[in-house]
C-alpha positions in Angstrom: 0.0 10.2 -18.0 0.8 9.4 -14.4 2.2 5.9 -13.8 2.4 4.1 -10.5 4.9 1.2 -10.3 4.5 -1.2 -7.3 6.9 -3.7 -5.9 7.6 -5.8 -2.9 4.8 -8.3 -2.8 5.3 -12.0 -2.3 4.7 -15.1 -0.3 5.4 -14.9 3.5 4.5 -17.1 6.5 2.1 -15.8 9.1 3.8 -13.5 11.6 6.3 -12.4 8.9 6.9 -9.0 7.3 6.9 -7.4 3.9 7.4 -3.9 2.6 5.6 -2.6 -0.5 6.8 0.3 -2.5 5.1 2.4 -5.1 6.9 5.0 -7.2 5.0 7.7 -9.1 5.9 9.4 -12.3 4.6 12.8 -11.4 6.1 16.1 -10.3 3.1 16.8 -8.1 3.6 13.8 -6.0 4.7 15.6 -2.8 1.4 17.5 -2.6 -1.0 14.7 -3.2 -2.5 12.2 -0.8 -1.6 8.5 -1.5 -3.0 5.3 -0.2 -2.8 1.6 -0.3 -5.9 -0.5 -1.0 -6.3 -4.3 -1.2 -8.7 -6.8 -2.8 -9.0 -10.4 -1.7 -10.6 -13.0 -3.9 -14.4 -12.6 -3.9 -14.3 -9.4 -1.9 -14.6 -5.7 -2.6 -11.5 -3.5 -2.7 -10.9 -1.9 0.7 -8.8 1.0 1.9 -5.8 -0.2 4.0 -3.9 3.1 4.8 -3.7 6.7 3.5 -1.1 9.3 3.9 -1.6 13.1 3.1 0.8 15.3 1.4 1.7 16.6 4.8 2.3 13.2 6.3 -0.9 12.6 8.3 -1.9 8.9 8.2 -5.0 6.9 8.8 -5.5 3.1 8.8 -8.1 0.5 8.5 -8.9 -1.0 11.9 -7.8 -4.4 10.7 -4.2 -3.3 10.2 -3.7 -0.7 13.0 -0.6 -1.4 14.9 0.7 -3.8 12.3 1.1 -1.8 9.1 2.8 1.6 8.6 2.4 3.8 5.6 5.2 6.3 4.8 6.4 8.4 2.0 9.7 9.7 0.6 8.8 12.8 -1.5 12.4 13.0 -2.8 11.9 9.6 -4.4 8.2 10.0 -5.4 7.6 6.8 -3.4 5.2 5.6 -0.8 5.8 2.5 1.3 3.6 0.1 3.2 5.5 -1.7 5.9 3.5 -4.8 6.9 4.3 -6.7 10.1 2.7 -9.6 12.0 1.1 -10.6 8.8 -2.0 -12.9 9.0 -3.6 -15.2 6.4 -6.5 -12.8 6.1 -4.1 -10.1 4.8 -3.7 -12.2 1.6 -4.8 -10.0 -1.3 -3.7 -7.9 -4.3 -2.4 -4.6 -2.9 -2.9 -1.5 -5.0 -1.3 1.9 -4.8 -3.5 5.0 -5.3 -2.6 8.6 -6.0 -5.1 11.5 -5.8 -7.1 12.3 -7.8 -7.6 8.8 -9.1 -4.5 7.0 -10.3 -3.9 3.3 -9.7 -1.0 1.0 -9.8 -1.2 -2.5 -11.4 -1.3 -4.3 -8.1 1.1 -6.6 -6.3 0.1 -10.0 -4.8 0.7 -10.6 -1.1 0.1 -14.1 0.1 0.3 -15.1 3.8 0.5 -18.8 4.5 -0.7 -20.3 7.8 
């Protein structure tokens, strides 16, 4: 059973920064794509950023230039560095590991 443990969420003022971390309990971590999703109240879950096993990245248009996804395969960990945060970034952020493993979610709240 693969487990994903997230950390790093919290309350921050608009314009601030946060870094989310997600550590996976699997030996195949380094070859699998990982991603961050988010779900705001009353909205569908949406893809925020994805990183391949080789390190290629892709971002939602709404976070391009503000968020950076990265991974440390030695630590089985993926990160999401979030900068210039906006109130509309408020959501529960979920870590995802291919083929279809999910973390428990971590709350990010951005106050105006």
